[in-house]
N, C-alpha and C positions, 0 to 999 in steps of 0.2 A: 381524642383519645387514643392512646395506641396500645398494644400491647406489652407495653414495656412499664406503662404506668403501674400496673398492678403487681410489677414484680417485687416492689420492696413489700408490699403487703403479704405476697404469697411466700415470700422469703421470712418475715417474721414469723407469719402461721405454722410455717415447715419447724424453724428454730424452736415455736413452742409445743410444736407434737413433738420431737425432736425429744426436748426437755422431759416432756411425761412420760416418754418413754424410759428416760434414763433415768428417773426416779423410781418410777414404777421397778425398773428392774436391778436398781441399787439397792430395793428395800427387800425385794426377794432376795437376792445375794446376801445382804445382811441376814436372813431369817436363816440362810442355808449354814451361814457360815458360824452362826449363834449354835445353830443343831451341830456341827461337827465337835465344838469345843464342847460340846456339853456331852456328846459322846465318847470323845479322848478323856474327860475328867472323870467319866462314869468308869471307863475300863479302867485308868489309871486307881481310883478306888477302890473299885472290886479286887485289882491287882493286889493290892497294900491290904485289903483287909484279909484276904486269901494268904500273903504271905504271915500275917501275925499270929 
């Protein structure tokens, strides 16, 4: 068995790890974007109420 025999397994494992990291990053980004949208909406509502 040569070193190259393990390359596909290592590549598959690395791809799974990267995919897991991407999902975690996407999940974090989703919450940050949601927080930003809610913050902007809150500011706009407060401004609208202030002008009434």
